C-alpha positions in Angstrom: -2.7 7.7 -20.9 -2.3 9.0 -17.3 -0.1 7.0 -15.0 -1.9 4.7 -12.5 0.2 2.4 -10.3 -3.1 0.5 -9.6 -3.4 -0.3 -13.3 0.3 -1.1 -13.7 0.1 -3.8 -11.0 -3.2 -5.1 -12.4 -1.7 -5.5 -15.8 1.3 -7.4 -14.5 -0.9 -9.9 -12.6 -3.4 -10.5 -15.4 -0.8 -10.7 -18.2 1.3 -13.2 -16.1 -1.8 -15.4 -15.5 -2.8 -15.1 -19.2 0.7 -16.0 -20.5 0.9 -18.9 -18.1 -2.5 -20.4 -18.8 -2.2 -20.0 -22.6 -5.8 -21.0 -23.2 -5.7 -24.2 -21.1 -7.9 -24.6 -18.0 -6.1 -24.4 -14.7 -7.0 -24.1 -11.0 -5.5 -21.1 -9.2 -4.0 -21.7 -5.7 -3.4 -18.7 -3.4 -2.4 -18.1 0.2 -3.7 -15.6 2.7 -1.0 -13.0 1.9 -1.0 -13.4 -1.9 -4.8 -13.2 -2.0 -4.5 -9.7 -0.4 -2.2 -8.6 -3.2 -4.7 -9.9 -5.8 -7.8 -8.5 -4.1 -6.2 -5.0 -4.0 -6.2 -4.5 -7.8 -8.0 -7.5 -9.5 -11.6 -8.7 -9.3 -12.3 -12.4 -9.1 -14.2 -12.4 -12.3 -11.2 -10.9 -14.2 -9.2 -14.0 -13.1 -11.9 -16.6 -13.8 -12.3 -15.2 -17.3 -8.7 -16.2 -18.1 -9.4 -20.0 -18.2 -9.2 -20.4 -14.4 -11.7 -23.0 -13.2 -11.8 -21.9 -9.6 -9.6 -20.2 -6.9 -8.6 -22.1 -3.8 -6.6 -21.4 -0.7 -3.5 -23.5 -0.2 -4.1 -23.6 3.6 -7.6 -25.1 3.2 -8.7 -28.6 2.4 -8.7 -29.2 -1.4 -9.7 -32.1 -3.5 -7.1 -34.1 -5.5 -7.2 -33.1 -9.1 -4.5 -35.1 -11.0 -6.0 -34.4 -14.4 -5.7 -30.6 -13.9 -2.7 -28.2 -14.0 -2.4 -25.9 -11.0 -1.2 -22.3 -11.1 0.1 -21.3 -7.7 0.2 -17.6 -6.8 2.1 -17.5 -3.5 4.0 -15.4 -1.0 7.6 -16.5 -0.1 7.0 -17.9 3.4 8.4 -21.1 5.0 5.0 -22.6 5.8 3.8 -22.0 2.2 6.8 -23.9 0.9 5.8 -26.7 3.3 2.4 -26.7 1.7 3.9 -26.8 -1.8 6.1 -29.8 -0.8 3.1 -31.6 0.6 1.2 -31.1 -2.7 4.2 -32.3 -4.7 4.5 -35.4 -2.4 0.9 -36.3 -3.0 1.0 -35.3 -6.7 -2.2 -33.4 -6.1 -2.2 -31.8 -9.6 -0.8 -32.8 -13.0 1.7 -29.9 -13.4 2.7 -27.1 -11.0 3.2 -23.5 -12.2 4.7 -21.5 -9.4 4.4 -17.7 -9.3 5.8 -15.9 -6.3 4.9 -12.4 -5.2 8.5 -11.8 -4.0 11.9 -13.5 -4.0 12.2 -16.6 -1.9 14.9 -16.6 0.8 17.9 -18.7 -0.5 17.3 -21.5 2.0 13.7 -22.0 0.8 14.6 -21.8 -2.8 17.4 -24.4 -2.3 14.9 -26.7 -0.6 12.7 -26.7 -3.7 15.6 -26.9 -6.2 17.1 -30.0 -4.6 13.7 -31.9 -4.5 13.4 -34.6 -7.1 9.6 -34.4 -6.9 9.9 -30.6 -7.7 12.0 -31.3 -10.7 9.5 -33.8 -12.0 6.4 -31.8 -11.5 7.2 -28.0 -11.6 6.7 -26.6 -15.0 7.2 -22.9 -14.2 9.0 -21.0 -11.4 8.6 -17.2 -11.7 9.0 -14.2 -9.3 7.0 -11.0 -9.9 8.1 -8.7 -7.0 4.6 -7.3 -6.4 4.4 -7.6 -2.6 3.1 -4.0 -2.3 -0.3 -2.4 -2.3 -1.4 0.4 -4.6 -3.7 2.6 -2.7 -4.3 5.4 -5.1 -3.2 6.1 -8.7 0.1 7.7 -7.4 0.3 6.2 -3.9 1.7 2.8 -2.8 1.9 1.5 0.7 3.3 -1.7 2.2 0.6 -1.9 4.9 3.4 -2.2 7.4 3.0 0.1 10.4 5.4 -2.1 12.3 8.2 -0.6 10.1 8.3 2.4 12.3 9.2 0.7 15.6 11.7 -1.6 13.8 13.5 1.3 12.3 13.5 3.6 15.4 13.0 1.6 18.5 16.4 1.2 20.4 15.7 -2.4 21.1 15.0 -3.4 17.5 18.5 -3.0 16.1 18.8 -6.7 15.4 15.7 -6.5 13.1 16.8 -3.6 11.0 19.1 -5.2 8.4 16.6 -7.8 7.3 13.8 -5.2 7.3 15.9 -2.8 5.1 16.5 -5.7 2.7 12.8 -6.4 2.6 12.1 -2.7 2.0 14.7 -2.6 -0.8 13.0 -5.5 -2.6 9.6 -3.9 -2.5 10.9 -0.5 -3.7 12.7 -2.3 -6.6 9.4 -4.0 -7.4 7.6 -0.7 -7.7 10.4 0.6 -10.0 10.2 -2.5 -12.2 6.4 -2.2 -12.4 6.9 1.4 -13.6 9.6 0.4 -16.0 12.1 2.7 -14.3 15.8 2.3 -13.7 16.2 5.6 -11.8 19.0 7.6 -10.4 18.9 7.4 -6.6 19.3 10.2 -4.1 18.9 10.0 -0.4 18.4 12.3 2.6 21.6 12.9 4.6 21.1 15.1 7.8 23.6 17.9 8.0 24.0 17.7 11.8 22.9 14.1 12.8 21.9 13.6 16.4 20.4 10.2 16.3 21.4 6.7 15.6 18.9 6.3 12.7 20.5 9.2 10.8 22.3 6.6 8.5 19.0 4.9 7.6 18.5 6.5 4.3 22.1 6.0 3.1 22.0 2.3 3.9 18.5 1.8 2.4 19.6 3.7 -0.8 22.7 1.5 -1.1 20.6 -1.7 -0.8 18.1 -0.4 -3.4 20.9 0.5 -5.8 22.5 -3.0 -5.5 19.1 -4.8 -6.0 18.3 -2.6 -9.0 21.7 -3.3 -10.6 21.4 -7.0 -10.1 17.9 -7.0 -11.5 19.1 -5.1 -14.6 22.0 -7.5 -15.0 19.8 -10.6 -15.2 16.9 -8.9 -17.2 18.2 -7.6 -20.5 14.8 -6.1 -21.3 15.0 -3.8 -18.3 14.4 -0.9 -18.5 12.0 -1.2 -21.4 12.4 1.3 -24.3 10.7 4.6 -23.6 10.4 8.3 -24.6 10.7 9.3 -21.0 13.9 10.7 -19.5 15.5 8.6 -16.8 13.4 8.6 -13.6 14.6 9.8 -10.1 14.1 7.9 -6.9 14.4 9.7 -3.5 15.0 7.7 -0.3 13.7 9.8 2.6 12.7 9.0 6.2 10.3 10.5 8.8 13.0 12.5 10.5 13.3 14.8 7.5 10.1 16.6 8.5 8.8 16.2 12.1 6.3 19.1 11.8 4.0 17.6 9.1 2.6 14.7 11.2 1.6 17.1 14.1 -0.1 19.8 12.1 -3.9 20.2 11.5 -4.4 20.0 7.8 -7.5 21.5 6.2 -7.6 19.8 2.9 -10.5 17.3 2.7 -8.6 14.0 2.8 -6.1 15.0 5.5 -8.8 16.6 7.6 -11.1 13.6 7.3 -8.5 11.1 8.3 -7.4 13.3 11.2 -10.8 14.1 12.7 -13.2 11.2 11.7 -13.2 7.6 12.7 -12.0 6.3 9.3 -10.8 2.7 9.4 -7.6 2.2 7.5 -6.9 -1.5 6.9 -7.0 -3.6 3.8 -9.7 -1.1 2.7 -10.3 2.5 3.8 -13.9 2.6 5.1 -16.2 5.0 6.9 -19.4 4.0 8.7 -22.3 6.4 8.2 -26.1 6.5 8.4 -27.9 7.0 5.1 -31.4 8.5 5.1 -31.0 9.6 8.7 -34.3 10.5 10.4 -36.4 8.5 7.9 -38.1 5.1 8.6 -35.8 3.4 6.0 -32.6 4.8 7.6 -29.7 2.3 7.6 -26.1 2.3 8.7 -23.4 1.2 6.2 -19.7 0.9 6.1 -18.6 2.5 2.8 -15.3 2.1 1.1 -13.4 5.2 0.2 -11.1 4.6 -2.8 -10.2 5.8 -6.3 -13.4 4.2 -7.6 -15.3 7.1 -5.9 -15.2 10.0 -8.5 -16.3 12.6 -6.0 -13.6 11.6 -3.5 -10.9 11.7 -6.2 -12.0 15.1 -7.4 -12.1 16.7 -4.0 -9.7 15.0 -1.7 -6.8 17.5 -2.2 -9.0 20.6 -2.1 -9.2 22.8 0.9 -12.3 22.0 2.9 -13.9 25.4 2.1 -13.5 24.6 -1.6 -14.8 21.0 -1.1 -18.0 22.1 0.4 -18.6 24.8 -2.2 -17.9 22.2 -4.9 -20.3 19.6 -3.4 -23.1 22.1 -3.1 -22.4 23.5 -6.5 -22.5 20.0 -8.1 -25.7 19.2 -6.4 -27.3 22.5 -7.5 -26.2 21.6 -11.1 -28.0 18.2 -10.6 -31.1 20.1 -9.6 -30.9 22.3 -12.6 -30.6 19.3 -14.9 -33.7 17.7 -13.3 -36.5 20.2 -13.4 -39.1 17.7 -12.2 -37.1 17.7 -8.9 -36.8 21.4 -8.5 -40.3 22.0 -7.1 -39.5 19.7 -4.1 -36.4 21.6 -3.2 -37.4 25.2 -2.7 -34.6 27.7 -2.5 -32.9 26.6 0.7 -30.6 24.0 -0.7 -28.1 26.4 -2.2 -26.4 27.3 1.0 -27.4 24.6 3.5 -25.7 21.2 3.9 -28.6 19.9 6.0 -31.2 20.8 3.4 -29.2 19.1 0.7 -28.9 15.9 2.8 -32.7 15.9 3.4 -33.3 16.3 -0.3 -30.9 13.4 -1.1 -33.0 11.1 1.1 -35.9 11.5 -1.3 -34.0 10.3 -4.4 -34.6 6.5 -4.5 -34.2 6.6 -8.3 -30.6 7.8 -8.0 -29.3 5.4 -5.4 -25.6 5.4 -6.3 -25.5 9.2 -6.7 -27.5 9.7 -3.6 -25.2 7.5 -1.4 -22.0 9.1 -2.8 -23.1 12.7 -2.2 -24.7 11.8 1.2 -21.4 10.2 2.3 -19.2 13.2 1.4 -21.7 15.8 2.7 -21.9 13.9 6.0 -18.1 13.7 6.2 -17.7 17.3 5.4 -20.3 18.4 7.9 -18.8 16.2 10.7 -15.4 17.7 10.0 -16.7 21.3 10.2 -18.6 20.5 13.4 -15.3 19.4 15.1 -13.5 22.3 13.5 -15.8 24.7 15.3 -16.3 22.8 18.6 -12.5 22.3 19.2 -11.6 25.9 18.4 -9.3 24.7 15.6 -9.1 28.1 13.8 -7.3 29.7 16.8 -5.2 26.6 17.4 -4.2 26.2 13.8 -3.2 29.8 13.6 -0.5 29.2 16.3 0.5 25.9 14.7 1.2 27.7 11.4 3.5 30.2 13.2 5.4 27.4 14.9 5.8 25.3 11.8 6.8 28.2 9.4 8.5 30.5 11.9 6.5 33.4 10.4 3.2 35.0 11.3 0.3 35.6 8.9 2.1 38.7 7.5 5.2 36.6 6.8 7.1 38.4 9.5 9.0 37.2 12.6 6.3 36.3 15.2 5.9 38.0 18.6 4.7 36.6 21.9 4.7 33.1 20.7 4.8 31.6 24.2 1.8 33.6 25.3 -0.2 32.4 22.4 0.7 28.8 23.1 -0.3 29.1 26.8 -3.5 30.9 25.9 -4.6 27.9 23.7 -3.6 25.4 26.4 -6.0 27.2 28.7 -9.0 26.7 26.4 -11.4 24.0 27.7 -12.6 23.2 24.2 -9.1 22.3 23.1 -8.8 18.5 23.4 -5.9 16.8 25.2 -4.4 15.2 22.0 -4.5 18.7 20.4 -2.7 20.1 23.5 0.0 17.5 23.2 0.4 18.3 19.5 0.7 22.0 20.2 3.4 21.5 22.9 5.3 19.2 20.6 5.3 21.8 17.8 6.4 24.4 20.3 9.4 22.2 21.3 10.4 21.7 17.7 10.0 25.4 17.0 12.3 26.3 20.0 14.7 23.5 19.1 14.4 22.1 22.5 13.2 23.3 26.0 14.5 23.4 29.5 13.3 20.1 31.1 11.6 22.2 33.9 9.8 24.3 31.3 8.6 21.3 29.5 7.2 19.8 32.7 5.4 23.1 33.5 3.8 23.2 30.1 2.6 19.6 30.4 1.2 20.3 33.9 -0.5 23.5 32.7 -2.1 21.5 29.9 -3.4 18.9 32.4 -1.7 16.1 30.5 -0.6 12.9 32.2 3.0 12.3 32.8 3.1 9.4 30.3 2.5 11.9 27.5 6.0 13.3 28.1 7.3 10.0 26.5 5.8 11.1 23.2 7.9 14.3 23.3 11.0 12.7 24.7 11.0 10.1 22.0 11.3 12.7 19.3 15.0 12.6 20.2 15.2 9.2 18.5 14.2 10.9 15.3 16.8 13.6 15.5 14.9 16.4 17.4 16.6 18.2 20.3 14.3 17.8 23.3 16.4 19.4 26.1 18.8 22.3 25.7 21.0 24.4 28.0 19.7 27.4 29.9 21.5 30.1 27.9 20.8 28.6 24.5 18.4 30.9 22.7 18.5 29.2 19.3 15.4 28.2 17.3 14.8 25.5 14.7 16.5 25.9 11.3 14.3 24.2 8.7 15.9 22.1 6.0 14.0 24.2 3.4 13.4 27.8 4.8 10.0 29.2 4.2 9.9 31.4 1.1 8.4 34.8 1.8 6.1 35.9 -1.0 6.7 39.4 -2.4 3.0 40.3 -1.7 0.4 37.9 -0.4 -2.5 37.5 -2.8 -6.1 37.7 -1.5 -6.3 33.9 -2.1 -3.3 33.3 0.1 -4.8 35.4 2.8 -8.0 33.4 2.8 -6.0 30.2 3.3 -3.7 31.6 6.0 -4.3 28.4 8.1 -2.6 26.4 5.3 0.6 28.3 4.9 2.9 25.5 5.9 4.4 23.4 3.0 5.8 20.0 3.9 9.6 19.6 3.3 8.8 17.1 0.6 7.0 19.8 -1.4 10.1 22.0 -1.2 12.3 19.1 -2.3 10.1 18.4 -5.4 10.2 22.2 -6.2 14.0 22.2 -6.0 14.1 19.0 -8.1 12.1 20.7 -10.8 14.4 23.7 -10.8 17.6 21.6 -10.6 18.7 23.4 -7.4 18.5 20.5 -4.8 21.4 20.6 -2.4 23.8 17.7 -3.4 25.2 17.7 0.2 21.9 17.0 1.9 20.7 14.8 -0.9 23.7 13.0 -2.4 23.5 10.4 -5.2 24.3 6.7 -4.7 25.9 6.8 -8.1 26.6 10.4 -9.3 25.5 10.9 -12.9 28.4 10.4 -15.4 27.5 13.7 -17.2 27.2 17.1 -15.6 23.5 17.6 -16.4 21.1 18.1 -13.5 17.9 16.1 -13.2 15.9 19.1 -14.4 18.1 19.5 -17.5 18.0 15.9 -18.4 14.2 15.9 -18.1 14.0 18.9 -20.4 15.8 16.8 -23.0 13.2 14.0 -23.1 12.8 14.1 -26.8 16.5 13.0 -27.2 16.5 10.6 -24.3 18.9 7.6 -24.8 16.1 5.4 -23.6 13.9 6.3 -26.6 13.6 3.5 -29.1 12.3 5.8 -31.8 14.4 7.9 -34.2 14.0 11.7 -33.8 12.2 12.0 -37.1 9.4 9.5 -36.1 6.0 11.0 -36.0 4.8 11.2 -32.4 1.8 9.0 -31.6 -1.3 10.0 -29.7 -0.5 10.4 -26.0 3.2 10.9 -26.6 3.2 14.0 -24.4 2.0 11.9 -21.4 4.6 9.2 -22.2 7.4 11.7 -22.2 6.9 12.9 -18.6 9.7 12.0 -16.2 8.7 9.8 -13.3 9.8 10.7 -9.8 9.5 8.1 -7.1 9.6 9.2 -3.5 10.0 6.6 -0.7 9.4 7.8 2.9 10.6 5.3 5.5 8.6 5.4 8.8 5.3 6.5 7.3 4.1 9.4 5.2 1.4 12.0 5.9 -1.6 12.9 3.7 -0.1 16.4 3.2 3.0 14.8 1.7 0.8 12.6 -0.6 -1.0 15.8 -1.7 2.3 17.5 -2.4 3.3 14.7 -4.8 0.0 15.0 -6.8 0.4 18.8 -6.9 4.0 18.6 -8.1 2.8 16.5 -11.0 -0.2 18.8 -11.7 1.9 22.0 -11.6 4.5 20.6 -14.0 1.7 19.7 -16.4 0.2 23.2 -16.3 3.6 24.7 -16.9 4.5 22.4 -19.8 3.2 24.9 -22.3 5.9 27.3 -21.1 8.6 24.8 -21.8 9.0 23.5 -18.3 9.7 19.7 -18.0 6.8 17.5 -17.1 6.8 15.0 -14.3 4.7 12.4 -12.6 5.4 11.8 -8.9 4.6 8.5 -7.2 4.8 8.2 -3.4 5.8 4.9 -1.8 5.8 4.4 2.0 5.4 1.7 4.7 2.1 3.1 5.9 0.0 6.3 6.0 0.2 8.4 9.2 -2.5 10.4 10.9 -1.6 12.6 13.9 -3.2 10.1 16.3 -1.3 7.1 14.9 1.9 9.2 14.8 1.7 10.1 18.5 0.9 6.5 19.5 3.9 5.2 17.6 6.1 7.8 19.1 5.0 6.8 22.6 5.7 3.1 21.8 9.4 3.8 21.2 10.0 3.8 24.9 7.8 0.7 25.6 9.2 -2.7 26.1 9.3 -4.1 22.6 7.8 -7.4 23.8 4.6 -5.6 24.5 4.4 -4.3 20.9 3.9 -7.7 19.4 6.1 -7.0 16.3 5.2 -9.7 13.7 8.9 -10.4 12.9 9.4 -11.7 16.5 6.2 -13.7 16.7 6.1 -17.5 16.1 6.0 -18.3 12.4 2.8 -19.8 11.0 2.9 -23.5 10.2 1.4 -25.5 7.4 -1.9 -27.1 8.4 -1.6 -30.7 9.6 -4.3 -32.0 7.2 -1.9 -31.5 4.2 0.4 -34.2 5.6 -2.3 -36.8 6.2 -2.0 -39.9 4.1 -4.8 -41.1 2.0 -6.8 -44.1 3.1 -7.5 -46.6 0.4 -11.1 -46.7 -0.6 -13.1 -49.8 0.4 -13.7 -52.5 -2.1 -17.4 -51.8 -2.3 -17.8 -49.0 -4.6 -20.8 -46.8 -3.8 -23.3 -46.4 -6.6 -23.4 -42.6 -6.4 -22.0 -39.7 -4.3 -18.9 -41.3 -2.7 -18.5 -40.4 1.0 -15.7 -37.9 1.4 -13.8 -37.7 4.7 -13.0 -34.6 6.7 -15.5 -32.6 4.8 -13.8 -33.0 1.4 -16.1 -33.2 -1.7 -16.3 -36.3 -3.7 -15.0 -36.4 -7.3 -14.0 -38.6 -10.2 -10.5 -39.8 -10.7 -8.5 -40.1 -13.9 -11.3 -39.3 -16.3 -11.9 -36.1 -18.3 -15.5 -35.3 -19.3 -16.0 -33.3 -22.5 -17.4 -29.8 -22.3 -20.7 -30.9 -23.9 -21.5 -33.2 -21.0 -20.9 -31.0 -18.1 -17.6 -29.1 -18.5 -14.2 -29.9 -17.0 -13.9 -32.7 -14.4 -13.2 -32.2 -10.8 -10.3 -34.1 -9.2 -10.8 -37.1 -6.9 -11.3 -36.6 -3.2 -10.6 -40.0 -1.5 -11.6 -40.3 2.2 -9.0 -39.5 4.7 -8.4 -39.7 8.5 -6.4 -37.6 10.8 -2.8 -38.6 10.7 -1.3 -35.4 12.0 1.8 -37.0 13.4 3.1 -38.4 10.1 5.7 -36.5 8.1 5.9 -36.8 4.3 9.0 -34.6 3.9 11.4 -35.6 1.2 14.5 -37.3 2.5 13.3 -37.2 6.1 14.7 -33.8 6.6 11.6 -32.0 8.0 11.3 -31.7 11.7 8.1 -33.0 13.4 6.6 -29.5 13.4 6.5 -29.5 9.6 9.0 -26.6 9.3 11.9 -26.7 6.9 15.5 -26.8 8.1 17.5 -23.6 7.8 16.7 -20.0 8.4 15.6 -17.4 5.9 18.7 -15.7 4.7 19.1 -12.6 2.5 16.9 -12.6 -0.5 18.6 -13.2 -3.8 17.6 -13.6 -7.5 16.4 -17.0 -8.5 19.2 -19.0 -10.1 16.8 -21.1 -12.2 13.8 -19.1 -13.4 11.9 -22.1 -14.9 11.9 -25.9 -14.3 10.7 -28.4 -16.9 8.1 -30.9 -15.9 8.7 -34.6 -16.6 6.4 -36.4 -19.2 5.1 -38.8 -16.6 3.8 -35.9 -14.4 2.2 -34.3 -17.5 0.1 -37.4 -18.1 -1.1 -37.4 -14.4 -0.7 -41.2 -14.2 1.2 -41.5 -10.9 0.9 -44.6 -8.8 -2.0 -47.0 -8.6 -5.3 -46.6 -6.8 -7.0 -49.6 -5.3 -10.4 -48.3 -6.5 -12.1 -45.2 -7.7 -15.0 -43.1 -6.6 -18.0 -42.3 -8.8 -19.2 -38.9 -9.7 -21.7 -37.3 -7.3 -24.5 -36.8 -9.8 -26.6 -33.7 -9.5 -24.7 -32.4 -6.4 -21.5 -32.6 -8.4 -23.0 -30.6 -11.3 -24.1 -27.9 -8.8 -20.6 -27.8 -7.4 -19.1 -27.3 -10.8 -21.3 -24.3 -11.5 -20.4 -22.9 -8.1 -16.7 -23.1 -9.0 -17.1 -21.4 -12.4 -16.7 -24.4 -14.7 -18.0 -24.2 -18.3 -21.6 -24.4 -17.0 -22.8 -26.0 -20.2 -26.5 -26.3 -20.7 -28.3 -29.6 -20.3 
């Protein structure tokens, strides 16, 4: 079975819930951050089908439910621990099963461990290390664009250590999910010029330490496998400064560069379906791995993508003869004609919208491509990035070509800034006066010079002496082909290969420079990574004897896994390089070459526009950036600390009145499934008592925050806590009275929250 990091995280979450529930009904409690992790890979119905009655947010008002066990799926934040302690104080549920998306800081873990209420009521305490977001089958992001200023802004040095620890924990989480205990190599610049040049070495050391500790306390890690030992590369943005500036002409990279695609919790694009017709409507469509057309075409050159889309649609026409008469012969070579035809396909709504989306996106990209004179501009960009012309020879009159493109009115201002930045990198710095002349010639505002000057913080040389005629020396020199093929000539605007692609090629050949990419722990044997991968059949990790008959799919299971982490953000061209490295190793496996699967991990994905904005921000006062790590921490909502008001002596006949918008319920009684399913917990009326603290031992300040700061994350010292028998019975304290069930309204509420839903 092909690797999918999406499926890997999904299996971890669902199996953990299944093994915790064990067939008994429980309510699932999540917070804002942990719900985002769940929503990325799991559908709500998948969770509810695992004996989960309903899903509730810990920050919201919730009914008391002392007859029900609660499964908490939470993120390790101080205010979330406050919420947990409030629930324990009120004995809101019968037993508490705590599952954390990442390790708790020691101060927060200690606070729970020393609580008597926690020892009585907590039945499970488990950490999953899944606070990361699979975006594609081989791509993971942390959704953290703030990582870039923290790592490279001169005024953020005090935030770096904690941030690197956090990154290390997440990287280890990905390794654990993949079942890999990899060798670790990191990027070490040969001639470091910037303070962040030690970033990769420090991060690699932290990851190695965390992996070693995890393996020490988990005897089943790594699990038995036929695969050779994996490899992890720790890189950062400074390794390749050309890739984020260049115009890419593969479908995914080009679309994210040129189109207004929203990149948040979901990647979406707003487009108009059935444009020009009375039933035209505008929709925001998600672009993900669920879209087969997107997955098949995202790494293709735009020229090939358009041909494929038109070819697939023509195939559809051929398979539907009744539709052929409406099309005529114009659709074969005309995107507009195909879009018009799609508008008349109401019986194929899903297919129609998918093709309409991608045809629209492709057409918009090509319109911008022509209008902004990108063919001419990209030709110069390729020369600057590769150091070679289209004939793979030393280029001539490069400066004249740059100035000529700056004179073009159709070249946008951002594209001019990108071109000047590439020219500066190609020349390995410019005279300050020459740089100012170029910016003035391009009619760029003076503030744009900050984007270029800040490249120095990532290791580039911006200014150089008058007599220095040197040019940039790439980490991986461009390899000149013996004779360009006709196919290579037709894609001359895509000659540049990201440094990551060259790294993966050298990894496959076993020729990667050990000076520029040293190990954190050199292998004990003398075998290279490539040689060890070729010996997969005799891997020490294999649990099977050599004479065992290989099962179906064993070839896929024997592929070495290479994990690449890029600090500071990665480009779509680098993501494509990872997919292509795995695909090329698969195609060459028949010739005896080792097979690999490459997974990219990064803080966030970069587009040229975002890259230049973040570069410019490196010289801005960091207080204006609003870095979350320096913002006030969220607090637990006050309503969690309100004391319950005793119900009045007069018991209402039906539908008890709940305070503060809480639903009514029945206390201490369990109704059998045949008479309406599982019971809802009680919801006694309450009043605002926001000033009251219910912290154990009186240690909580008035604001509801725990004492002590968040220290360095460590492994839990006590993975599970046993609940007391009294808590298991749910008989805690005495209630002056009880509320009656809300009748028909209560039954409707049970159905809404996915109870048994038994028939009357």
